[in-house]
GUFI-511152 format. One record per residue (C-alpha): y, z, x. Coordinates in steps of 0.5 Angstrom, whole numbers, padded with zeros to 4 digits, always signed. Last residue first. Layout:
YZX;...
This chain:
+0149+0215+0156;+0152+0210+0160;+0157+0208+0155;+0160+0215+0154;+0161+0215+0162;+0165+0209+0162;+0162+0202+0165;+0165+0200+0172;+0159+0195+0172;+0158+0197+0180;+0158+0204+0178;+0153+0203+0172;+0149+0199+0176;+0149+0204+0182;+0146+0209+0177;+0141+0205+0174;+0139+0203+0181;+0139+0211+0183;+0134+0212+0178;+0130+0206+0179;+0130+0207+0187;+0128+0215+0186;+0122+0212+0181;+0120+0207+0187;+0120+0213+0192;+0116+0217+0188;+0111+0212+0187;+0111+0210+0195;+0110+0217+0196;+0104+0218+0192;+0101+0211+0194;+0101+0214+0201;+0098+0220+0200;+0092+0217+0196;+0091+0212+0201;+0091+0217+0206;+0086+0221+0202;+0082+0215+0201;+0081+0214+0208;+0080+0221+0210;+0074+0221+0205;+0071+0215+0207;+0072+0217+0214;+0068+0223+0213;+0062+0220+0210;+0059+0220+0203;+0052+0221+0201;+0052+0229+0202;+0053+0231+0195;+0060+0234+0197;+0062+0227+0201;+0060+0223+0195;+0064+0227+0190;+0070+0227+0195;+0070+0220+0195;+0069+0219+0188;+0075+0223+0186;+0079+0220+0192;+0078+0213+0189;+0080+0215+0182;+0086+0218+0185;+0088+0212+0189;+0086+0208+0182;+0091+0212+0178;+0096+0211+0184;+0096+0204+0184;+0098+0204+0177;+0104+0208+0178;+0105+0204+0184;+0105+0197+0180;+0110+0200+0175;+0115+0203+0180;+0115+0196+0184;+0117+0192+0178;+0122+0197+0176;+0125+0197+0183;+0125+0189+0183;+0129+0190+0177;+0134+0195+0180;+0134+0190+0186;+0136+0184+0182;+0141+0188+0178;+0144+0191+0185;+0145+0184+0188;+0148+0181+0182;+0153+0186+0181;+0155+0186+0188;+0155+0178+0188;+0159+0178+0181;+0164+0183+0184;+0165+0180+0191;+0167+0173+0187;+0172+0177+0182;+0175+0180+0188;+0175+0174+0192;+0179+0171+0186;+0184+0177+0186;+0185+0176+0193;+0187+0169+0193;+0192+0172+0187;+0194+0177+0192;+0196+0172+0198;+0200+0168+0193;+0204+0174+0191;+0205+0176+0198;+0207+0169+0200;+0212+0168+0194;+0215+0175+0196;+0216+0173+0203;+0219+0166+0201;+0224+0170+0197;+0226+0175+0202;+0227+0169+0207;+0232+0166+0202;+0236+0172+0201;+0237+0173+0208;+0239+0166+0209;+0244+0167+0203;+0248+0173+0205;+0253+0172+0200;+0253+0179+0197;+0254+0181+0189;+0259+0185+0185;+0263+0183+0179;+0267+0188+0175;+0270+0190+0168;+0275+0195+0168;+0276+0203+0166;+0282+0207+0169;+0284+0213+0172;+0291+0216+0176;+0294+0223+0177;+0297+0223+0183;+0301+0229+0186;+0302+0229+0193;+0301+0222+0195;+0307+0220+0190;+0310+0213+0190;+0316+0213+0185;+0316+0207+0180;+0312+0211+0175;+0318+0216+0175;+0316+0223+0174;+0314+0225+0181;+0311+0232+0182;+0315+0236+0187;+0311+0238+0193;+0309+0245+0196;+0304+0247+0191;+0300+0240+0192;+0296+0237+0186;+0292+0231+0186;+0287+0227+0181;+0284+0220+0182;+0280+0217+0177;+0275+0211+0177;+0271+0207+0172;+0267+0201+0173;+0263+0196+0167;+0258+0192+0170;+0257+0185+0172;+0252+0183+0177;+0252+0177+0182;+0247+0171+0182;+0243+0170+0188;+0239+0176+0187;+0236+0172+0181;+0230+0169+0185;+0229+0175+0189;+0228+0179+0183;+0224+0174+0180;+0219+0174+0186;+0219+0182+0185;+0217+0181+0178;+0211+0176+0180;+0209+0182+0185;+0209+0187+0180;+0205+0183+0175;+0200+0181+0181;+0199+0188+0182;+0197+0190+0175;+0192+0185+0175;+0189+0187+0182;+0189+0194+0179;+0185+0192+0173;+0180+0188+0177;+0179+0194+0181;+0178+0198+0175;+0171+0194+0173;+0171+0195+0166;+0171+0188+0163;+0169+0183+0168;+0164+0188+0170;+0161+0189+0163;+0161+0181+0162;+0157+0181+0169;+0152+0186+0167;+0151+0182+0160;+0149+0176+0164;+0145+0180+0169;+0141+0182+0163;+0141+0190+0161;+0136+0194+0165;+0130+0196+0160;+0128+0203+0159;+0121+0205+0158;+0120+0212+0156;+0118+0218+0159;+0122+0216+0166;+0119+0218+0172;+0124+0222+0177;+0121+0229+0174;+0126+0234+0172;+0128+0241+0175;+0135+0243+0173;+0141+0244+0178;+0143+0250+0181;+0150+0251+0185;+0151+0257+0189;+0158+0260+0190;+0159+0263+0196;+0165+0258+0198;+0168+0255+0192;+0164+0249+0189;+0167+0243+0189;+0162+0239+0185;+0161+0234+0191;+0161+0239+0196;+0156+0244+0192;+0151+0237+0191;+0152+0235+0198;+0149+0242+0200;+0144+0242+0195;+0142+0235+0198;+0142+0238+0205;+0137+0243+0203;+0132+0239+0200;+0132+0234+0206;+0131+0240+0210;+0125+0242+0206;+0123+0235+0206;+0123+0235+0214;+0119+0241+0214;+0114+0238+0209;+0113+0232+0214;+0111+0237+0220;+0106+0240+0215;+0103+0234+0213;+0102+0232+0220;+0099+0238+0221;+0094+0237+0216;+0092+0230+0218;+0090+0233+0225;+0086+0238+0222;+0082+0233+0218;+0081+0229+0224;+0079+0235+0229;+0074+0237+0224;+0071+0230+0224;+0070+0230+0231;+0065+0236+0231;+0061+0232+0227;+0059+0231+0220;+0053+0228+0216;+0048+0230+0221;+0048+0237+0218;+0048+0243+0223;+0048+0248+0217;+0054+0251+0221;+0057+0244+0221;+0056+0243+0214;+0060+0249+0212;+0066+0247+0217;+0066+0240+0214;+0066+0243+0207;+0072+0248+0209;+0076+0242+0212;+0075+0238+0206;+0078+0244+0202;+0084+0245+0206;+0085+0237+0206;+0085+0237+0198;+0090+0243+0198;+0094+0240+0203;+0095+0234+0199;+0097+0238+0193;+0102+0242+0197;+0105+0235+0199;+0105+0233+0192;+0109+0239+0191;+0114+0238+0197;+0115+0231+0195;+0117+0233+0188;+0122+0237+0190;+0125+0232+0195;+0125+0227+0190;+0129+0232+0185;+0134+0233+0191;+0135+0226+0192;+0136+0225+0185;+0141+0230+0185;+0145+0227+0191;+0145+0220+0189;+0147+0222+0182;+0153+0226+0185;+0154+0220+0190;+0155+0215+0184;+0160+0220+0180;+0164+0220+0186;+0164+0213+0187;+0166+0212+0179;+0171+0218+0180;+0174+0214+0186;+0175+0208+0182;+0178+0211+0176;+0183+0214+0180;+0185+0207+0183;+0185+0204+0176;+0190+0210+0174;+0194+0209+0180;+0195+0201+0178;+0196+0202+0171;+0201+0208+0173;+0205+0203+0178;+0205+0197+0173;+0211+0200+0169;+0215+0200+0176;+0214+0192+0176;+0216+0191+0169;+0222+0196+0170;+0225+0192+0176;+0224+0186+0172;+0228+0188+0166;+0233+0191+0172;+0234+0184+0175;+0234+0180+0168;+0241+0176+0170;+0244+0183+0172;+0249+0184+0165;+0252+0190+0164;+0251+0195+0169;+0255+0201+0169;+0259+0203+0175;+0262+0210+0177;+0268+0212+0181;+0271+0219+0183;+0277+0223+0185;+0279+0230+0186;+0284+0234+0190;+0287+0240+0191;+0293+0241+0196;+0296+0247+0200;+0303+0250+0201;+0309+0250+0206;+0315+0253+0205;+0320+0249+0210;+0317+0245+0215;+0323+0245+0220;+0320+0241+0226;+0324+0235+0225;+0324+0228+0224;+0322+0228+0216;+0327+0231+0211;+0324+0236+0206;+0326+0242+0210;+0333+0241+0209;+0332+0241+0201;+0334+0236+0196;+0330+0230+0198;+0333+0223+0196;+0331+0220+0189;+0324+0218+0187;+0325+0221+0180;+0322+0228+0181;+0329+0231+0183;+0327+0232+0190;+0322+0237+0194;+0317+0236+0200;+0315+0242+0203;+0310+0241+0209;+0302+0241+0207;+0298+0247+0210;+0293+0245+0208;+0287+0243+0204;+0282+0243+0198;+0277+0238+0196;+0273+0235+0190;+0269+0228+0191;+0265+0225+0186;+0261+0219+0186;+0257+0218+0179;+0251+0213+0180;+0251+0209+0173;+0244+0209+0170;+0241+0202+0170;+0235+0204+0175;+0233+0209+0170;+0227+0205+0168;+0225+0204+0175;+0226+0212+0177;+0221+0213+0171;+0216+0208+0174;+0217+0211+0181;+0215+0218+0178;+0209+0215+0174;+0207+0212+0181;+0207+0219+0184;+0203+0222+0179;+0198+0217+0180;+0198+0219+0187;+0197+0226+0186;+0191+0224+0181;+0188+0220+0187;+0188+0226+0191;+0185+0231+0186;+0179+0225+0185;+0178+0226+0193;+0178+0233+0192;+0172+0233+0187;+0174+0237+0181;+0174+0232+0175;+0169+0226+0177;+0164+0232+0181;+0164+0236+0174;+0162+0230+0170;+0157+0228+0175;+0154+0235+0175;+0154+0236+0168;+0151+0229+0166;+0145+0231+0171;+0144+0237+0169;+0147+0244+0172;+0143+0250+0172;+0146+0256+0168;+0153+0260+0171;+0152+0267+0172;+0156+0271+0167;+0161+0277+0169;+0163+0282+0164;+0170+0281+0162;+0168+0279+0155;+0164+0285+0154;+0169+0290+0156;+0168+0294+0163;+0167+0301+0162;+0159+0301+0162;+0160+0297+0169;+0164+0302+0172;+0159+0308+0170;+0153+0305+0172;+0157+0303+0179;+0158+0311+0180;+0151+0313+0178;+0149+0308+0183;+0153+0311+0188;+0151+0318+0187;+0144+0316+0187;+0144+0313+0194;+0143+0305+0193;+0137+0301+0194;+0138+0294+0197;+0137+0289+0192;+0131+0285+0192;+0132+0277+0194;+0133+0272+0189;+0128+0268+0186;+0129+0261+0184;+0124+0258+0179;+0119+0253+0180;+0117+0248+0175;+0110+0245+0176;+0109+0238+0178;+0104+0234+0174;+0099+0231+0179;+0094+0229+0173;+0087+0231+0174;+0083+0226+0178;+0084+0230+0185;+0079+0236+0182;+0081+0243+0185;+0078+0246+0191;+0080+0253+0193;+0086+0255+0197;+0086+0257+0204;+0094+0256+0206;+0096+0251+0211;+0101+0254+0216;+0107+0257+0214;+0113+0252+0211;+0120+0252+0214;+0125+0256+0210;+0128+0254+0204;+0134+0251+0201;+0134+0248+0193;+0137+0252+0187;+0132+0249+0182;+0132+0252+0175;+0127+0249+0170;+0126+0243+0166;+0120+0243+0161;+0115+0239+0164;+0116+0231+0164;+0110+0227+0165;+0104+0230+0162;+0097+0227+0165;+0096+0219+0166;+0102+0215+0168;+0104+0209+0164;+0111+0210+0163;+0112+0203+0168;+0116+0203+0174;+0121+0200+0178;+0122+0197+0185;+0124+0198+0192;+0130+0198+0196;+0135+0202+0192;+0142+0200+0192;+0148+0203+0196;+0153+0198+0196;+0156+0196+0203;+0163+0196+0203;+0169+0191+0201;+0175+0191+0205;+0181+0195+0202;+0188+0194+0200;+0194+0198+0197;+0201+0195+0196;+0206+0201+0193;+0211+0200+0188;+0218+0200+0189;+0219+0193+0191;+0213+0190+0187;+0206+0192+0187;+0200+0191+0190;+0192+0191+0189;+0188+0188+0195;+0180+0187+0195;+0176+0184+0200;+0169+0182+0200;+0163+0182+0204;+0156+0182+0204;+0152+0187+0199;+0159+0188+0195;+0164+0193+0194;+0171+0192+0191;+0177+0193+0195;+0181+0199+0195;+0176+0203+0199;+0171+0209+0198;+0166+0209+0203;+0159+0207+0199;+0154+0212+0198;+0148+0211+0203;+0142+0210+0200;+0135+0214+0201;+0129+0212+0204;+0124+0211+0209;+0117+0211+0207;+0112+0216+0210;+0111+0217+0218;+0103+0216+0219;+0097+0220+0220;+0097+0223+0213;+0102+0220+0209;+0106+0224+0204;+0113+0224+0207;+0119+0221+0210;+0122+0220+0203;+0125+0227+0203;+0128+0226+0210;+0131+0220+0208;+0134+0222+0202;+0137+0228+0204;+0139+0226+0211;+0143+0220+0208;+0146+0224+0203;+0148+0230+0208;+0151+0224+0212;+0155+0221+0207;+0158+0227+0204;+0160+0230+0210;+0163+0223+0212;+0167+0222+0206;+0170+0229+0206;+0172+0228+0214;+0175+0222+0212;+0179+0225+0206;+0181+0231+0210;
């Protein structure tokens, strides 16, 4: 189930981010984008390779995993200098949509104006009309429902709300929580390992032949009590109960080591659950930003479609006037670019729908529930500088759950080695036993020197020593425990190195994404002015169609690159929080 869930989330996010980034450029495919959420594994993740293993002593599981490639942005970052308002008021977006219709006829609009996306609204279809009688019944039923029971529609989720919901309700988190409860139960079992094991037997049987004498071990007093014939006399039944227990007193530290090893289980389970939560939270952020990228891409495509539609109308008017400025081939060029934009729009709509599907999956929404998220721009209002590489490495060393897990595993393995070393020594304990028997057809012997298998009452307490002498087997078990400890220590070094490599990679890509976003933001301003000049020249009859098409192509390309770069900045910040393992409170 977990493998299918990870695969579904991964495919949805890859398609959502990839389709939403392939856009904006008339005549050519847009920039591919999107990042694939890392597959959950016990080990750390890194850009190249890394193996992380955590283990426990006997009774505590050993988990191991191989490093996976961390999804990080491939393009740079941006600065806040964008003309026009940058952050409209958030509105509700529910994703989805159908394939776009043909290019609409829209009046021209100044290209130099700020391309601020307008907030969209989710419009539900009109309800079906009911007959008057049924409508009246529904009205009366609603009136009788108390206000506290009236259904409420959940509002759109912000990024923080979506991440928190994914971290608490995702199915992989539930699985990790169940694993943590198992570790806690194992620890409880290790703490009570000293408790004596009472072995008690209770039984009843018969028939028992008659066995009578004077109760002092003398000869039989009845003929039936003699052996050697078939005269059983007055037969009876016997009832018996016996039991024993051993309370450990001194075990040369084996019980203390077992309890210490068991105590690492909950630490290991909590660290693994936190690692799953970090991965799920990152995937939720990735799906959220993929949706925002697709939504912004649709709005930018609409703007390009408007410009191309206006250019087509202008060319058609000039052709009717038989102006030498244009030719019939110009009509074909503009029509070609318009159809390319519409084709890209279909991919982006599909990507947006997949992003919303991934959001619902990560939020663990029940069937039929629509999960809506707020709509916001990817560019940041204020410039938020990422932490330095040294600070990021310090945070990773402090908060990465894999390091906590492997440290707990080493402590558990050390306790196991201690247990194997002390297994050569015996255990001392306090033993107790009892044996009670009663037979209805036998005389109870009152003399302590008389053997009485029918009516026995014995009990006792004493010191015992228990051990085994399988020395070769114990030698092999000790060598195995030491080898496992050395292996885990080597893997701890690999985990530290892999984490440093992963943090360095993600931090470098975030810094590069920030620089690219700034450059693309400035380039978009220049492209917007270029389009304005080219369109004005074409409108006055002094410009050529080729200049206008080149300007539109450059503007569409840089607009897509700018949106993708800001997507990479946002996703890079989420990736840096994940690879450093910082708690959600420190990320805000």
